[in-house]
MARRO-177093 format. One record per atom (N, C-alpha, C, O): z, x, y; residue in three letters. Coordinates in steps of 0.02 Angstrom, whole numbers, plus 50000, padded with zeros to 5 digits. Atoms other than C-alpha are relative to their C-alpha. Layout:
BEGIN
ZXYALA/...
END
This chain:
BEGIN
499765004850049MET/651605854360322MET/500084993050032MET/499884988050002MET/499905006449966LYS/652075840760448LYS/499334996850016LYS/499254990750010LYS/500665002749984ARG/650255838960501ARG/499674997249938ARG/499354991949941ARG/500305002450062TRP/649685837260321TRP/500334993549978TRP/499994988949956TRP/499645006150019LEU/651045824260287LEU/499794994150044LEU/499714988550020LEU/500215005349954ALA/650525814460442ALA/499314997449981ALA/499194991349982ALA/500685002050020LYS/648695814360385LYS/500024996049935LYS/499644991349927LYS/499945003550063PHE/649225808760212PHE/500244992850011PHE/499984988149981PHE/499745006649984LYS/650215794160284LYS/499474995650032LYS/499474989550024LYS/500535003749965GLU/648695789260388GLU/499394998649956GLU/498944995049977GLU/500585000650043SER/647495790060242SER/499894992849977SER/500364988949971SER/500165006750025GLY/646595774560182GLY/500324998649932GLY/500474992949916GLY/499705000850066PHE/647325777660009PHE/500724997450006PHE/500904992549974PHE/499315002149990VAL/649135776160068VAL/500034993150030VAL/500404988850008VAL/500005006549967LYS/648755761560183LYS/499784994649952LYS/500034989049954LYS/500245004950049GLY/647815752860043GLY/500554997949952GLY/500614992049935GLY/499445001650045ILE/649325753959928ILE/500514995750036ILE/500764990750008ILE/499515003949961VAL/650485747560065VAL/499744992950012VAL/500124988150005VAL/500305006649991TYR/649285733260103TYR/500074995849936TYR/500254989949939TYR/499995003650063ALA/649215728559920ALA/500714997549983ALA/500804991849962ALA/499315001850016VAL/651115728659898VAL/500244994550047VAL/500494989350025VAL/499775005049951ILE/651515719360059ILE/499604993549994ILE/499884988149999ILE/500425005950006GLY/650035707660036GLY/500184995749941GLY/500184989649946GLY/499835003750061ALA/650525702859859ALA/500654996150009ALA/500704990449985ALA/499365003349991PHE/652305698659910PHE/499974994650054PHE/500334989650049PHE/500015004649943SER/651845689560071SER/499524994249991SER/499614988950022SER/500515005250008TYR/650345679360012TYR/500294993149982TYR/500104988250013TYR/499755006750017PRO/651335665259927PRO/500354996650059PRO/500274990550068PRO/499645003049944GLY/652425662560081GLY/499544997650055GLY/499704992950091GLY/500475001949948LEU/650915661560195LEU/499524994549979LEU/499354990250020LEU/500565004350019ASN/649665651760092ASN/500164995149943ASN/499734991249923ASN/499825004750054ILE/650615642559954ILE/500634996150019ILE/500634990050022ILE/499375003349980ILE/652415639060008ILE/499914996750068ILE/500174991250080ILE/500215002949937ASN/651745636160183ASN/499244999449999ASN/498925001949953ASN/500725001149998LYS/649975631260233LYS/499695003350061LYS/499835001550118LYS/500304996149946LEU/648935643360335LEU/499324997050019LEU/498884996249976LEU/500645002349973GLU/647535636460444GLU/499725005350046GLU/500075007650092GLU/500314994649961ILE/646325649060517ILE/499384997250035ILE/498974993850004ILE/500595002049962LYS/645055645660653LYS/499705006250035LYS/500065010750056LYS/500334994749962GLY/643765657160731GLY/499875006449963GLY/499745011649995GLY/500144993750037MET/643515669760591MET/499295002350012MET/499135008250005MET/500694998049984GLU/641675669360638GLU/499975004650060GLU/499485008350069GLU/499984995749942ASN/642175678160799ASN/500175007249983ASN/500145011650026ASN/499814993250022LEU/642715693360697LEU/499435003649965LEU/499455009749958LEU/500504997150046ARG/641155696160593ARG/499555005250033ARG/499355010050000ARG/500474995449968LYS/640085705160721LYS/500355005350043LYS/500025008950081LYS/499644995149960LEU/641445715760798LEU/499885007149973LEU/499825008049912LEU/500044993150024PRO/641255734760791PRO/500665002049967PRO/501154998449973PRO/499404997950037LYS/642515744460686LYS/500475004250044LYS/500955007050018LYS/499574996249956GLN/643285752860838GLN/500004997050070GLN/499564993150088GLN/499925002249930ASN/643865749561017ASN/500004992450006ASN/499694989550051ASN/499895007249996VAL/644345731560982VAL/500754998950007VAL/501155001549967VAL/499295001349987LEU/646005725261052LEU/500134992549990LEU/499854988350026LEU/499805006950011PHE/646775709260984PHE/500654998850038PHE/501145002350028PHE/499405001749961VAL/648015701461106VAL/500254993249977VAL/499854988449971VAL/499745006150030SER/649165687961039SER/500694998350026SER/501065002750048SER/499305001949992ASN/650725677961071ASN/500385002249939ASN/500085003949888ASN/499584996750051HIS/652185683460963HIS/500574995449981HIS/500924992850025HIS/499475004650022GLN/653375673060857GLN/500505003049951GLN/501075000749948GLN/499544996450044THR/654135684560725THR/499835007450002THR/499295009350024THR/500134992849998TYR/654305703360706TYR/499445002149953TYR/499015006149971TYR/500454997450051PHE/653285705260547PHE/499494994949973PHE/498934996849958PHE/500455004950032ALA/652515688960482ALA/499354999350038ALA/498824998450007ALA/500615000749960ASP/651265688060627ASP/499505005449980ASP/498925004049965ASP/500454994350015VAL/650545705360594VAL/499764999849928VAL/499175001049915VAL/500195000350070ILE/650565703360406ILE/499444994949990ILE/498974996049952ILE/500525005150005THR/649535687460425THR/499345002550027THR/498825001349996THR/500614997149972PHE/648275696360536PHE/499675004849950PHE/499075004649941PHE/500284995250049LEU/648075710060404LEU/499674996349942LEU/499134998249920LEU/500315004150052HIS/647745696860270HIS/499324997550024HIS/498824998049989HIS/500625003049975ILE/646435688560380ILE/499465005350010ILE/498885004049993ILE/500504994749989PHE/645555704860428PHE/499715002349934PHE/499115003649929PHE/500254998150066CYS/645435709660245CYS/499554994549971CYS/499034996049941CYS/500405005650026ALA/644785692260200ALA/499324999850035ALA/498814998450003ALA/500634999949963VAL/643455693660337VAL/499535005449971VAL/498935004349964VAL/500424994650028SER/642855710160263SER/499714998149932SER/499235001249909SER/500265002650064TRP/642605700560099TRP/499604993550011TRP/499474989749965TRP/500445005649981HIS/641575687260193HIS/500324993149988HIS/499964988349975HIS/499675006550004LYS/642885673460182LYS/499874996350066LYS/499774999350118LYS/500135004149941LYS/642635658960303LYS/500594995350013LYS/500684990249979LYS/499435004049977ASN/644195652060389ASN/500494998249945ASN/500804992949946ASN/499495000750051LYS/645265654060235LYS/500115006749966LYS/499685011249969LYS/499874993850036LEU/646075667660132LEU/499724999749929LEU/499465004749904LEU/500225000550069GLY/645615660959961GLY/500445004149954GLY/501005006049973GLY/499634995650047ILE/646185670859809ILE/499995007150028ILE/499455009550046ILE/499984993649964PRO/646765687759878PRO/499725006049962PRO/500045011249955PRO/500324994250031TRP/645535698759785TRP/499905005650051TRP/499835011450032TRP/500114995049947TYR/645305707559953TYR/500535005450001TYR/500435010750030TYR/499474994950002LEU/646945716759921LEU/499825005849954LEU/500135011149957LEU/500234994650044LEU/646035726959788LEU/499625005350039LEU/499605011150020LEU/500384995449958TRP/644955734859924TRP/500064997650072TRP/499594994850100TRP/499865002949934PRO/645735730760093PRO/499655003750057PRO/499485009650051PRO/500254997049938PHE/645055733860267PHE/500605003050036PHE/501034999350060PHE/499394996749975THR/646295746760333THR/499925003250068THR/500385006750092THR/500094996949934ARG/645565752060500ARG/500304995450054ARG/499974993250101ARG/499625004449955VAL/646885741860589VAL/500675003350016VAL/500995006249972VAL/499344997749979LYS/648415747060688LYS/500324994650044LYS/499974990350071LYS/499655004949959TYR/649725737060779TYR/500555003450040TYR/500865008350017TYR/499504997149955VAL/650895740860924VAL/500674996749985VAL/500734990649981VAL/499335002650016ALA/652745739260884ALA/500535004450032ALA/500425010350044ALA/499454996249971ALA/654405744460960ALA/500275005049949ALA/500385003349891ALA/499764994750044GLU/655025760860888GLU/500664998149967GLU/500774999549908GLU/499345001950026GLU/656785753860867GLU/499944995149942GLU/500314995649893GLU/500115005050053THR/656145739360762THR/499765003349936THR/499985001649882THR/500314997150059MET/655125750260646MET/500455005149965MET/500295007449910MET/499534995350031LYS/656605761860610LYS/500644996549978LYS/501124999749958LYS/499385003750011SER/657875747960580SER/500234999949928SER/500834999749915SER/499815000150070ASN/657825747860389ASN/499435002749957ASN/498905004349983ASN/500504997150045TRP/656865753860236TRP/499364995849997TRP/498814998549989TRP/500585004450004MET/655725738660236MET/499545000950061MET/498935001250055MET/500404998949940SER/655175741160416SER/499675006949999SER/499115007750023SER/500304993350006ARG/654895759660381ARG/499394999849953ARG/498895003149965ARG/500575000850045LEU/653775754860235LEU/499424996650035LEU/498854998850030LEU/500535003749966PHE/652815742460341PHE/499685004250055PHE/499105003150071PHE/500294995649949SER/652565755860474SER/499425003949972SER/498975006050010SER/500554996450031LEU/651425764560349LEU/499364995949998LEU/498824998649984LEU/500605004349997ALA/650235749760365ALA/499625001050065ALA/499084998050074ALA/500384998549940GLY/649735756360536GLY/500374998950065GLY/500064997250115GLY/499625001149939ALA/651145755060663ALA/499875005450051ALA/499865011350035ALA/499994995549943ILE/650925762860834ILE/500664998650035ILE/500724993750071ILE/499345001349973THR/652735764560887THR/500045002050073THR/499815007550092THR/499944998749929VAL/653125763561072VAL/500734999150021VAL/501124995849987VAL/499315000149975LYS/654715765461175LYS/500064995750062LYS/500434997450108LYS/500005003849938ARG/654415751861301ARG/500594995250007ARG/500674992250059ARG/499425004549995THR/655995741961261THR/500625003749975THR/500615007049923THR/499364997250021TRP/657795747861253TRP/500484994449986TRP/500574990050029TRP/499535005350017ARG/659065736961164ARG/500695002949987ARG/500755008349958ARG/499314998150013SER/660945738261159SER/500434993849998SER/500494990250048SER/499555005650008GLU/662135725161091GLU/499694993450022GLU/499994989450058GLU/500335006449987GLY/660865711161105GLY/499674999450067GLY/499374994250082GLY/500325000249935THR/660245715461279THR/499335003549998THR/499205007649953THR/500664997149999GLU/658485720461325GLU/499825001950071GLU/499894997950117GLU/500234997749934GLU/657835730761471GLU/499255001149998GLU/499015004949956GLU/500724999650000ARG/655995728861513ARG/499775006450035ARG/500005007950089ARG/500274993949971LYS/655045744961544LYS/499245000149992LYS/498964996249953LYS/500724999150009GLY/653245750361563GLY/499865004749942GLY/500315007849914GLY/500184995650054LEU/652285759961432LEU/500095007350020LEU/499905009250076LEU/499954992949989ASP/652705778361419ASP/499305003149996ASP/498905000949955ASP/500674996950004PRO/651185789661452PRO/499825002549931PRO/499245002149910PRO/500144997850068GLY/651365796861278GLY/499804994249954GLY/499384995049911GLY/500185005950038ASP/651305779361204ASP/499294997750017ASP/498924995449973ASP/500675001949979THR/649745775661306THR/499485004349965THR/498965001849943THR/500474995450034ARG/648885790961232ARG/499944998249926ARG/499394998649898ARG/500035002150070LYS/649345785161056LYS/499514994249990LYS/499104994249945LYS/500435005950006ILE/648495768461084ILE/499285001750015ILE/498824999349981ILE/500684997949984THR/646985776561165THR/499675003649941THR/499095002249925THR/500284996450059ARG/646735788261016ARG/499874995249943ARG/499364995749908ARG/500085004750056ALA/646975773960893ALA/499394995550011ALA/499054993749963ALA/500575004349986LEU/645655763260980LEU/499335003349983LEU/498844999949972LEU/500624996450013GLU/644355776760948GLU/499734998649930GLU/499144999449917GLU/500225001050070ARG/644315772360762ARG/500254993549969ARG/500154992349909ARG/499665005650032ASN/645235755960739ASN/499964993650042ASN/499774993650101ASN/499805006149966TRP/645585737960782TRP/500755000750015TRP/501135003149973TRP/499294999749981ILE/647245736760875ILE/500264993050013ILE/499934989050048ILE/499655006349987ILE/648435721960875ILE/500575001550049ILE/500975006050037ILE/499444999249954THR/649595720461024THR/500244993250024THR/499874988350025THR/499695006149975PHE/650775707461092PHE/500215001350072PHE/500725004550084PHE/499874998349929PRO/650725708061283PRO/500704998450025PRO/500945001750071PRO/499325001849977GLN/652425699661301GLN/500535004849973GLN/501065005650003GLN/499534995250028GLY/653285712561190GLY/500644996849975GLY/501135000449964GLY/499415003650023THR/654535699261133THR/499784993649966THR/499234991149979THR/500165006350033THR/654585683961023THR/500204993950041THR/500094988250020THR/499815005549956LYS/655265673461166LYS/499384996850030LYS/498985000350062LYS/500605003249975PRO/653945660461212PRO/499975000150077PRO/500484999250110PRO/500145000149929PHE/653175661461386PHE/500365005350041PHE/500455004650101PHE/499764994249964ALA/653985677961429ALA/499415003050038ALA/498845002550014ALA/500564997149962PRO/652945686961562PRO/499675005749961PRO/500005009249923PRO/500364994550031GLY/651605698961502GLY/500165006650033GLY/500415006750089GLY/499854993349974ARG/651785717561526ARG/499365003450024ARG/498845003149991ARG/500584997049969LYS/650615727161638LYS/499705005749959LYS/499125007649969LYS/500264994750043GLY/650435740761507GLY/499384997849962GLY/498925001749950GLY/500585002750035THR/649215729461415THR/499395000250044THR/498855002350022THR/500564999949953ALA/648115727661569ALA/499785007250013ALA/499185008550020ALA/500184992949989PHE/648185746561596PHE/499585002649942PHE/499095006149953PHE/500384997950059ILE/647585749661418ILE/499294997250003ILE/498815000649987ILE/500665003249996ILE/646155737361445ILE/499575003350054ILE/498985004650042ILE/500384996849946LYS/645625745161611LYS/499795007149981LYS/499235009249996LYS/500134993050016GLN/645725762861542GLN/499495000849944GLN/499075005249947GLN/500414999050060ASN/644835760261375ASN/499414995249995ASN/498954996249955ASN/500545005050000ARG/643715745161410ARG/499834997549930ARG/499254997649910ARG/500135002550067PRO/643915738061234PRO/499714992950001PRO/499734989550053PRO/500135007150010ILE/643245721761168ILE/500684996749990ILE/501064998849947ILE/499345003150003VAL/644735710261194VAL/499944993049969VAL/499604988749995VAL/500035006450037VAL/644975696061069VAL/500684996650005VAL/501174999149978VAL/499375003749996PRO/646325683161112PRO/500154996249936PRO/499704993449904PRO/499785003650061VAL/647325675660969VAL/500594995550019VAL/501044997650055VAL/499455004749989VAL/648455660360974VAL/500284998149932VAL/499924995649889VAL/499685001850063ILE/649705657760833ILE/500534994650013ILE/500794994150068ILE/499475005049995SER/650905643460800SER/500304998849930SER/499974999949879SER/499665001950062GLY/652155637960668GLY/500425005449969GLY/500865003949928GLY/499644994450032PHE/652825655160622PHE/500744999850018PHE/501175001249976PHE/499305000449978TRP/654425652860724TRP/500374994549962TRP/500984995049952TRP/499695005550036ARG/654745636760629ARG/500095001749926ARG/500594999749895ARG/499994998650072ALA/654365643460454ALA/500455005949982ALA/500765005949928ALA/499654993850016PHE/655215660560464PHE/500565001550049PHE/500584998750104PHE/499504997649954ASN/656735668860538ASN/499685004950050ASN/499085006250046ASN/500284995949946LYS/656525680460687LYS/499625006149974LYS/499115008050002LYS/500344994150028LYS/656055695460580LYS/499374998049961LYS/498935002149951LYS/500585002250037GLY/654815684960483GLY/500025001749927GLY/499515002049893GLY/499934997850070LEU/655505690160314LEU/500384994949957LEU/500414995649896LEU/499645005150037LYS/656535674760266LYS/499764993150023LYS/499584992250081LYS/500235006749983PHE/656075656360260PHE/500554996250038PHE/501144996650021PHE/499575004949968LYS/656845643860381LYS/499824993049978LYS/500254988849965LYS/500245006650020LYS/655765629060334LYS/499365000749960LYS/498865003549984LYS/500584999650043LYS/654545627760190LYS/499534994150013LYS/499734989050041LYS/500495005349990GLY/652955617560194GLY/499754999550071GLY/499484994450091GLY/500195000049929THR/652595622360374THR/499265001650008THR/498985005749971THR/500694998449984ARG/650845622460446ARG/499995006150046ARG/500265005950102ARG/500084993949960LEU/650455639960508LEU/499295000250027LEU/498814999049990LEU/500665000149969SER/649005641460629SER/499845006650034SER/500265009350071SER/500244994049966VAL/648005656560685VAL/499294998550026VAL/498854996949987VAL/500665001349970THR/646545654460806THR/499755006250036THR/500075008750082THR/500324994349967PHE/645395668760854PHE/499484997250048PHE/499004993950027PHE/500475002449950LYS/644495664961016LYS/499435005050008LYS/499475010649982LYS/500554995449986GLU/642865672761075GLU/500265005650045GLU/500725004650084GLU/499794994549957PRO/643035689861158PRO/499974998150074PRO/499524994550095PRO/499965001649929LEU/643515688961340LEU/499455003750039LEU/499265009350021LEU/500454996749953GLU/642275692761478GLU/500435002850056GLU/500684999150098GLU/499524996849955ILE/643285705261579ILE/499645004450050ILE/499185008150033ILE/500214995349948ASP/642925713861743ASP/500495005849998ASP/501045005250026ASP/499544994550010TYR/643685730661700TYR/500195003450066TYR/500665007450068TYR/499844997249935ASN/643675735361885ASN/500474995550040ASN/500674997250095ASN/499545004649967ASP/644785720561929ASP/500705003050000ASP/500825008149968ASP/499314997549998THR/646635722961966THR/500354998749934THR/500164994349896THR/499605000950061SER/647895724761826SER/500324993149999SER/500374990049946SER/499685006549995GLU/648745708961888GLU/499524994449978GLU/499714989849941GLU/500495005250018ASN/647155698561872ASN/499815000349926ASN/499734995149894ASN/500174999350071ILE/646705705661701ILE/500574997449956ILE/500444993949907ILE/499435002550039LEU/648465702161637LEU/500034992450003LEU/500184989249952LEU/500005007349993ALA/648375684361705ALA/499474996949956ALA/499584991649925ALA/500545002550043GLN/646715681861614GLN/500215000249927GLN/500084995549889GLN/499774999350069VAL/647485688161452VAL/500534994749984VAL/500504991549931VAL/499465004750013MET/649035677161468MET/499744992849996MET/500004988849957MET/500325006550006ASP/647955661861498ASP/499664999249932ASP/499714994049900ASP/500385000350062ALA/646885666161346ALA/500454999149939ALA/500254995849891ALA/499555000850057ILE/648385667461229ILE/500484994150010ILE/500954993249972ILE/499645006249987GLU/649095651461305GLU/500755001150010GLU/501164997349984GLU/499304998549986GLN/650705659361367GLN/500145000050075GLN/500685002250097GLN/499885000649929SER/650495656361554SER/500374993550014SER/500444989349969SER/499575005749984LYS/651535643361645LYS/499674993249988LYS/500004988449971LYS/500335006550006LYS/650215629761636LYS/500014997349929LYS/499894991449918LYS/499975002350070PHE/650395629161445PHE/500724998549978PHE/500834996049923PHE/499305000150021MET/652295628961445MET/500234993149977MET/500544992549924MET/499735006650016THR/652655610261443THR/499694996949937THR/499964992249908THR/500335002750060ALA/651435607261299ALA/500225003449936ALA/499995001649882ALA/499814996150059SER/652295619561182SER/500604997349965SER/501134996749996SER/499415002350038PRO/653435612761044PRO/500525005549993PRO/501125004049990PRO/499534994550005GLN/654215630061029GLN/500435000450063GLN/501035001450060GLN/499634999849936HIS/654695629761213HIS/500504994350003HIS/501074995350026HIS/499555005849998LEU/655445612361197LEU/500605001049955LEU/501174999349974LEU/499454998950047CYS/656475617261045CYS/500465005550025CYS/501075005050018CYS/499594994749974LYS/657055633461125LYS/500444997450057LYS/501024999350065LYS/499635002849944GLY/657575623561277GLY/500604995849978GLY/501084995050015GLY/499455004050027LYS/658685612761166LYS/500505004449962LYS/501005001949936LYS/499524995550032GLY/659525628261095GLY/499895000949926GLY/500345003449892GLY/500124999250072THR/658715627960924THR/499635006449986THR/499495008049928THR/
END
């Protein structure tokens, strides 16, 4: 019974309904109340439907991923650097999963619903009373991601936190070395300004939201994990050399 229920939750039918519901509610906030600018959608068109890893900086718990799902569905409907009218929600591209902290996805009914959109829950962070302890990926979590890559695009955030310029986690490099996926770097901006930390409430309307998909990285999979991680962090513009140019970093430094 549990196995059947798990397969049902993973079905394209269930994910399609979840996409449609979440997409319908989130579209106005992304593309009407705020203004979404997308660059590099042409870099997504020729990608295979499996073993593709999207690595991105992270600014909110949910708005980032929801935006990616909108864009991936729009690409499957041959949109070019815009969402347009969201007819794509009638027949969405659902072969997408995203890595998220287990604690976050169990926090309330809304996060549990969103987990049905393709969450791969991991236990790499432990939180207690506002504190955070950094850990590596559990072997079981690594296997989850490996199995998911066999049939899907995977979204992951190497920093594992919405704090700008936090160091990347070696688990991302391990996944890349082990599975040799196509790695597509993504750089987002504006989400921290427009939404609260969870990405479910507005902080500032009329904000320019930006998502840039870069060309897939040329990776030497036999290189060290440290070097691969450094390459990824440079590509998503979260290494130290990008720090002084970031408005998010400047505002965080002022306590905002």
